[in-house]
VEXDRENBA-526670 format. One line per 10 residues: number of its first residue (from 1); their letters; for each residue x, y, z of C-alpha. Coordinates in nm, 3 decimals, padded with zeros to 5 digits. Layout:
BEGIN
NUM) a) X:Y:Z  ...
END
This chain:
BEGIN
1) spicggartv) -00.018:-00.018:00.011  00.151:00.335:-00.081  00.057:00.503:00.226  00.267:00.241:00.430  00.565:00.309:00.195  00.916:00.317:00.396  00.788:00.171:00.727  01.104:00.183:00.957  00.954:-00.076:01.191  00.740:-00.381:01.141
11) ayiagrvllg) 00.579:-00.627:01.371  00.315:-00.931:01.346  00.068:-00.895:01.651  -00.272:-01.068:01.720  -00.292:-01.184:01.364  -00.235:-00.841:01.221  00.089:-00.657:01.085  00.162:-00.320:01.224  00.383:-00.066:01.061  00.559:00.243:01.228
21) rtteptgrrr) 00.720:00.554:01.098  00.621:00.566:00.757  00.668:00.820:00.492  00.392:01.037:00.565  00.398:01.362:00.645  00.317:01.288:01.028  00.457:00.933:00.985  00.753:00.979:01.238  00.482:00.903:01.488  00.205:00.734:01.333
31) wrwssavdls) 00.151:00.351:01.324  -00.068:00.159:01.104  -00.219:-00.194:01.101  -00.310:-00.396:00.842  -00.675:-00.555:00.794  -00.707:-00.928:00.962  -00.843:-01.075:00.679  -00.568:-00.975:00.430  -00.253:-00.847:00.569  -00.150:-00.688:00.285
41) mfndsdycda) -00.449:-00.463:00.284  -00.421:-00.107:00.489  -00.740:00.111:00.512  -00.645:00.490:00.507  -00.851:00.518:00.849  -00.686:00.234:01.024  -00.375:00.423:01.208  -00.292:00.640:01.489  -00.048:00.911:01.581  00.131:00.967:01.912
51) tsaagsitri) -00.027:01.273:02.089  00.162:01.191:02.428  00.506:01.239:02.322  00.688:01.421:02.056  00.966:01.192:01.959  00.982:00.953:01.696  00.908:00.605:01.688  01.175:00.356:01.706  01.031:00.000:01.761  00.658:-00.167:01.789
61) aasedypvif) 00.723:-00.440:02.045  00.456:-00.676:02.225  00.343:-00.850:02.510  00.140:-01.155:02.431  -00.156:-00.939:02.212  -00.082:-00.636:02.364  00.145:-00.420:02.107  00.367:-00.158:02.252  00.499:00.128:02.058  00.851:00.254:02.154
71) lddglivgqp) 00.904:00.638:02.063  01.258:00.749:02.204  01.074:00.963:02.460  00.774:00.729:02.568  00.579:00.427:02.542  00.211:00.349:02.418  00.051:00.019:02.489  -00.243:-00.103:02.252  -00.540:-00.261:02.476  -00.735:-00.522:02.278
81) wgmdasstdp) -01.100:-00.439:02.282  -01.196:-00.555:01.907  -01.022:-00.830:01.795  -01.263:-00.975:01.541  -01.174:-01.005:01.200  -01.443:-00.689:01.111  -01.321:-00.456:01.376  -01.122:-00.151:01.215  -00.975:-00.063:01.555  -00.850:-00.346:01.732
91) wlwrpiasgg) -00.671:-00.179:02.034  -00.727:00.100:02.259  -00.453:00.322:02.264  -00.313:00.379:02.603  00.032:00.599:02.695  00.212:00.484:02.983  00.354:00.661:03.275  00.707:00.634:03.240  00.833:00.995:03.311  00.992:01.022:02.928
101) aapvgprawv) 01.190:00.723:02.995  01.227:00.500:02.708  01.490:00.239:02.467  01.817:00.377:02.475  01.838:00.187:02.143  01.649:-00.055:01.888  01.732:-00.349:02.072  01.772:-00.241:02.407  01.425:-00.413:02.525  01.326:-00.751:02.548
111) svpgqifflg) 00.966:-00.921:02.590  00.924:-01.192:02.876  00.602:-01.372:02.958  00.389:-01.114:03.085  00.623:-00.826:03.127  00.849:-00.624:02.911  01.221:-00.488:02.992  01.406:-00.169:02.853  01.680:-00.001:02.895  01.619:00.368:02.979
121) pddvyafspl) 01.853:00.678:03.039  01.942:00.587:03.384  01.819:00.234:03.489  01.675:-00.103:03.338  01.266:-00.071:03.371  00.991:-00.342:03.340  00.614:-00.296:03.293  00.351:-00.516:03.248  00.060:-00.469:02.985  -00.136:-00.684:03.194
131) krtekgdyvv) -00.139:-00.528:03.500  -00.303:-00.157:03.563  -00.323:00.021:03.866  -00.691:00.084:04.074  -00.731:00.428:03.813  -00.624:00.211:03.516  -00.264:00.318:03.424  -00.015:00.136:03.298  00.317:00.205:03.518  00.687:00.150:03.456
141) qptkcavrdl) 00.876:00.049:03.739  01.283:00.087:03.793  01.467:-00.224:03.853  01.766:-00.074:04.015  02.045:-00.193:03.793  02.387:00.013:03.820  02.378:00.110:03.509  02.432:00.475:03.544  02.817:00.483:03.586  02.847:00.292:03.221
151) fignayrnrt) 02.652:00.549:03.069  02.900:00.831:03.125  03.082:00.899:02.818  02.974:00.572:02.666  02.911:00.684:02.287  02.778:00.349:02.200  02.512:00.275:02.423  02.245:00.241:02.181  02.401:-00.041:02.081  02.314:-00.235:02.418
161) imrydpfnar) 02.129:-00.566:02.379  01.892:-00.742:02.581  01.778:-01.092:02.552  01.545:-01.313:02.736  01.711:-01.680:02.870  01.430:-01.908:02.941  01.630:-02.175:03.033  01.801:-01.985:03.317  01.499:-01.754:03.402  01.676:-01.421:03.327
171) vvvafpdntl) 01.713:-01.136:03.166  02.065:-01.069:03.001  02.180:-00.706:02.931  02.499:-00.627:02.727  02.672:-00.339:02.706  02.900:-00.232:02.447  03.254:-00.120:02.476  03.320:-00.040:02.117  03.149:-00.126:01.781  03.239:-00.457:01.785
181) tykdifswnf) 03.257:-00.579:02.167  03.065:-00.631:02.465  03.232:-00.663:02.814  02.972:-00.563:03.049  02.726:-00.808:03.132  02.415:-00.766:03.368  02.179:-01.074:03.408  01.818:-00.986:03.589  01.721:-01.346:03.824  01.360:-01.388:03.827
191) genewshrgp) 01.394:-01.614:04.122  01.609:-01.352:04.299  01.445:-01.040:04.175  01.793:-00.854:04.151  02.100:-00.776:03.934  02.434:-00.965:03.920  02.713:-00.782:03.689  02.980:-00.982:03.538  03.242:-00.709:03.328  03.617:-00.607:03.391
END
């Protein structure tokens, strides 16, 4: 579809294709979703623009059937509310109270069962699209990972990689030393709910 040309990020979620940051005039803050019947069909009206943040879309991720729109200054989650094939608005889009925290790089996040972790400007944060406060808000929580000192003067932090290790029930964060090597490794152990560090 011409309206979806040049999308910078693509995801397949709940039977639909989502495209983010297209070449439209407002494309840097816009995402679109396909028909559930024909994944190549994108209707003109099936889109949403970020209004809670001024930044650009960097990635579309997911936790189960909940899309998560990462911008460089915020996050937005899609709450399923009309997943039938005829619905044109399958999600209710809600901003997440992250205080402006967002992933520092395109691979600085990871989805685990029921949660998403991401590396922000001063900590690793976690939130669950499946949990909300009594007021109905989604909340991002810092995990107290000692990464702030590693960021000082690190020109390569946007190359940080996060991965989920289901066999050892942990999240692993690798911090770059340069464009090729990673020397600092942090691991979040779900059984202990704390970080361990291996590095120079």
